[in-house]
C-alpha positions in Angstrom: -17.6 12.9 1.2 -14.9 10.4 0.3 -11.1 10.5 0.2 -11.1 10.6 -3.6 -13.6 13.4 -3.7 -11.4 15.5 -1.4 -8.3 14.7 -3.5 -10.2 15.8 -6.6 -11.2 19.1 -5.0 -7.6 19.8 -3.9 -6.0 18.9 -7.2 -6.3 22.4 -8.8 -4.5 23.8 -5.8 -1.5 21.5 -5.9 1.1 20.1 -8.2 1.0 16.4 -8.9 -1.5 15.3 -6.3 -3.1 11.9 -6.8 -0.2 9.5 -7.2 1.5 7.6 -4.3 4.4 10.0 -4.2 5.0 13.4 -5.8 7.9 13.4 -8.3 10.2 16.4 -8.5 13.2 16.7 -10.8 16.2 18.5 -9.1 18.5 17.4 -12.0 18.4 16.1 -15.5 19.2 12.5 -14.5 17.2 12.1 -11.2 13.9 13.0 -9.7 13.0 13.3 -6.0 10.0 11.2 -4.9 8.2 12.8 -2.0 5.2 11.5 -0.1 3.3 12.3 3.1 1.0 10.1 5.1 -0.8 10.4 8.5 -2.0 7.8 11.0 -4.5 8.8 13.7 -5.2 6.6 16.7 -8.9 5.6 16.6 -9.1 6.0 12.8 -6.1 4.1 11.4 -5.0 2.0 14.4 -5.7 1.2 18.0 -3.4 0.2 20.8 -5.8 -2.7 21.5 -4.6 -4.3 18.3 -0.9 -3.6 18.3 2.0 -2.2 20.3 3.3 1.4 20.0 6.3 -0.1 18.3 4.0 -1.8 15.7 2.2 1.5 15.2 5.4 3.2 14.5 6.6 0.5 12.0 3.3 0.6 10.2 3.3 4.4 9.9 6.8 4.4 8.3 6.0 1.4 6.1 3.0 3.1 4.6 5.2 6.0 3.5 8.1 3.9 2.3 5.6 1.9 0.2 4.6 5.1 -1.6 8.2 5.5 -2.6 8.4 1.9 -3.8 5.4 2.5 -6.0 7.4 5.1 -8.0 10.5 2.9 -8.3 12.4 5.2 -5.9 15.2 4.5 -3.5 14.3 5.8 0.0 16.6 8.5 1.3 15.2 10.4 4.3 12.1 11.1 6.4 10.7 13.7 8.8 8.3 12.7 11.5 5.7 15.0 13.2 3.9 13.7 16.2 0.7 14.9 17.8 0.8 13.5 21.4 -2.2 13.2 23.9 -1.7 15.0 27.2 -1.2 11.7 29.1 1.4 10.4 26.7 4.8 9.7 28.4 8.4 10.0 27.3 8.7 6.2 27.5 5.7 5.8 25.2 7.3 8.2 22.7 10.5 6.1 22.8 8.6 2.9 22.1 6.7 4.6 19.2 10.0 5.9 17.8 11.6 2.5 18.2 9.2 1.1 15.6 9.6 4.1 13.3 13.4 3.8 13.5 13.4 0.0 13.0 11.3 0.4 9.8 13.5 3.3 8.6 16.6 1.2 9.1 15.1 -1.7 7.2 14.3 0.7 4.3 17.8 2.2 4.5 16.5 5.7 5.1 17.4 8.3 7.7 15.0 10.2 10.0 16.3 13.7 9.8 13.8 15.8 11.8 10.2 16.6 12.4 7.9 18.3 14.9 6.0 17.7 18.1 2.6 19.1 19.3 -0.2 18.2 21.6 -3.2 16.5 20.2 -6.5 14.9 21.4 -5.5 11.7 19.6 -2.1 10.2 19.0 -1.2 11.3 15.4 1.8 10.3 13.4 2.5 12.4 10.3 5.5 11.4 8.1 7.1 12.9 5.0 9.6 10.7 3.1 11.9 11.6 0.2 13.4 9.2 -2.3 15.4 9.3 -5.4 14.8 7.7 -8.8 16.2 8.0 -12.3 13.9 10.0 -14.5 13.7 7.1 -16.9 12.7 4.7 -14.1 10.0 6.8 -12.4 6.6 5.3 -12.5 3.1 6.7 -11.9 -0.5 5.4 -12.0 -1.2 7.0 -15.3 0.8 5.1 -17.9 -1.4 2.1 -18.6 -3.2 1.5 -21.8 -5.8 -1.0 -23.1 -4.3 -4.5 -23.4 -1.7 -4.1 -20.6 -1.5 -7.0 -18.3 -2.3 -6.2 -14.6 -0.2 -8.0 -12.0 0.6 -7.8 -8.3 3.9 -8.6 -6.6 2.5 -11.0 -4.0 -0.6 -12.8 -2.7 -3.2 -10.6 -0.9 -5.3 -10.6 2.2 -2.8 -11.5 4.9 -3.0 -8.1 6.6 -6.8 -8.2 6.6 -6.7 -11.6 8.2 -4.4 -10.3 10.9 -6.8 -7.4 11.5 -9.7 -9.8 11.8 -7.8 -12.0 14.3 -7.3 -9.0 16.6 -11.1 -8.8 16.8 -11.8 -12.5 17.4 -10.4 -16.0 17.5 -10.6 -18.4 14.5 -9.2 -21.9 14.2 -6.5 -21.4 11.5 -3.5 -22.8 13.3 -0.7 -21.1 15.3 1.7 -20.6 12.3 -0.9 -19.0 10.0 -2.2 -16.9 12.8 1.3 -15.6 13.6 1.9 -14.9 9.9 -1.4 -12.9 9.6 -0.7 -10.8 12.7 2.8 -10.1 11.5 1.5 -9.0 8.1 -0.9 -6.7 9.8 1.4 -5.2 12.4 4.7 -5.2 10.5 4.0 -4.9 6.8 6.9 -4.9 4.4 7.2 -2.2 1.8 8.3 -3.6 -1.6 11.2 -1.3 -2.2 13.5 -3.7 -4.0 10.6 -5.0 -6.1 9.6 -1.4 -7.0 13.1 -0.5 -8.1 13.3 -3.7 -10.2 10.0 -3.0 -11.9 10.6 0.7 -12.2 13.8 -0.1 -14.2 11.7 -2.0 -16.9 10.5 0.1 -19.8 7.7 -2.5 -20.2 6.1 -1.5 -16.8 3.7 1.2 -17.9 2.1 2.1 -14.5 2.6 1.2 -10.9 1.0 1.9 -7.5 0.9 0.3 -4.1 -2.0 -1.6 -2.6 -2.8 0.3 0.6 -6.6 0.4 0.4 -7.4 -2.9 -1.2 -7.1 -4.2 -4.8 -10.6 -3.2 -5.9 -10.2 0.4 -4.6 -6.6 0.9 -5.9 -7.2 -0.8 -9.2 -10.1 1.7 -9.8 -7.6 4.5 -9.1 -5.1 3.2 -11.6 -7.9 2.8 -14.2 -9.0 6.4 -13.7 -5.4 7.7 -13.9 -4.8 5.7 -17.1 -8.1 6.5 -18.6 -8.9 2.8 -19.0 -11.3 0.1 -17.7 -10.2 -3.2 -16.3 -11.2 -6.9 -16.5 -10.2 -8.7 -13.3 -9.4 -12.4 -13.8 -8.4 -13.7 -10.5 -7.1 -12.6 -7.0 -4.0 -14.4 -5.5 -4.9 -15.2 -1.9 -2.3 -15.4 0.9 -2.5 -18.6 2.9 -3.6 -16.9 6.2 -6.4 -15.2 4.3 -7.5 -18.4 2.6 -7.6 -20.2 6.0 -9.5 -17.5 7.7 -12.0 -17.1 4.9 -12.6 -20.8 4.9 -13.1 -20.8 8.7 -15.7 -18.0 8.3 -17.3 -19.6 5.2 -16.4 -16.6 3.0 -15.2 -16.5 -0.6 -11.4 -16.2 -0.3 -10.9 -14.1 -3.4 -13.5 -11.6 -2.3 -12.0 -11.6 1.2 -8.6 -10.7 -0.3 -10.0 -8.3 -2.8 -11.2 -6.0 0.0 -8.2 -6.3 2.2 -6.2 -3.1 2.8 -2.5 -2.5 3.7 -1.0 -5.5 2.0 1.5 -3.0 0.5 2.1 -5.2 -2.5 2.6 -3.3 -5.8 0.0 -3.3 -8.6 1.6 -2.9 -12.1 0.4 -2.6 -15.7 2.8 -4.4 -18.1 3.0 -4.3 -21.9 1.4 -7.6 -22.9 4.2 -9.0 -25.1 6.7 -8.5 -22.3 4.8 -9.9 -19.4 5.9 -13.6 -19.5 9.6 -12.5 -19.8 9.3 -10.0 -17.0 7.4 -12.4 -14.7 10.2 -15.0 -15.3 12.9 -12.5 -14.3 10.9 -11.4 -11.3 10.5 -15.0 -10.1 14.2 -15.6 -10.5 15.1 -12.4 -8.7 12.7 -12.6 -5.7 11.8 -16.3 -5.5 8.0 -15.8 -5.8 5.5 -15.1 -8.6 4.5 -11.9 -10.2 0.8 -12.7 -10.2 -1.3 -11.9 -13.2 -4.7 -10.6 -12.1 -6.3 -9.1 -15.2 -6.0 -6.7 -18.1 -6.7 -3.1 -18.9 -9.4 -2.5 -21.5 -11.0 0.4 -23.3 -13.7 2.3 -21.6 -14.1 2.7 -17.8 -15.1 0.8 -14.8 -14.1 -2.7 -13.6 -15.5 -6.1 -14.4 -15.1 -9.5 -12.7 -16.6 -12.8 -13.8 -18.7 -10.9 -16.4 -20.3 -8.5 -13.8 -19.4 -5.0 -12.7 -17.0 -4.9 -9.8 -17.7 -2.3 -7.2 -15.0 -0.7 -5.1 -14.5 -2.1 -1.6 -11.8 -1.8 1.1 -10.7 1.2 3.2 -11.7 4.8 2.8 -10.9 7.2 5.6 -14.2 9.1 5.1 -16.6 6.2 4.8 -16.7 4.6 8.2 -19.0 1.8 7.2 -16.2 0.4 4.9 -13.6 0.6 7.6 -11.2 -2.3 7.3 -8.0 -0.8 8.8 -8.8 -0.3 12.5 -7.9 -2.9 15.0 -9.8 -3.3 18.3 
């Protein structure tokens, strides 16, 4: 079984499952964006690859990124921890230090949670955000002809993961940048709110499992196919792929947990929006392709298969460290 098969099986029993965060409308003018995510030691991270503070940061960032993908402003979070029997109070404090630091960076409050004993360290977080009904985005608004774009270059987090597994000669500065991208990813909250406010952004989601996997999900939700044109590659990923004699775009294509945002933009508005984005954030909104009629994904004239992370397909694991 795969993660998407499980989600499909659960969809009839839920309301709104399948997007990065559920959207609820408590009033006429605003909606609540709600998302839950879980990290399990040995599946999503290992302490051989990062500190407990880093694990806490990454767990919170994954949830905050889901809010960013809807255009929401983070408000609050609850944290439930499953702790191994040998876990100490000092270790809990270190883990929570990373959780709290990321929460403070996102300007949200941790307001409660739960504790239990578990065979493996488990971090389960629910976050709540707020977004104007007119600004709320989902994966399902794209249509043929829309331009596909991402908010930043890709592959740095994967490069950091690979560097926890072995040494490659890419230089100290690029190595430090890759490890930081892997251990302390940055959710694109400001970018999400900026893009969410544009009526020309038709669909949006975050890149947590890799561009090829997440683009396929956006295509399915929007009932479209996609033609991928290029993949913007982060410098640490480019250097590492060169050191390993790998194609840099394919390396970045399969990299998970970049937490950049993938958007579908109405074609006539893309150049204008990209110019505003560059002026606001000091970096490019990278065009990567277009949506088309039909289904499936193409790249360089050939079918593009999904790659990247899936919790239930161990042979494709690209998230673990150690």
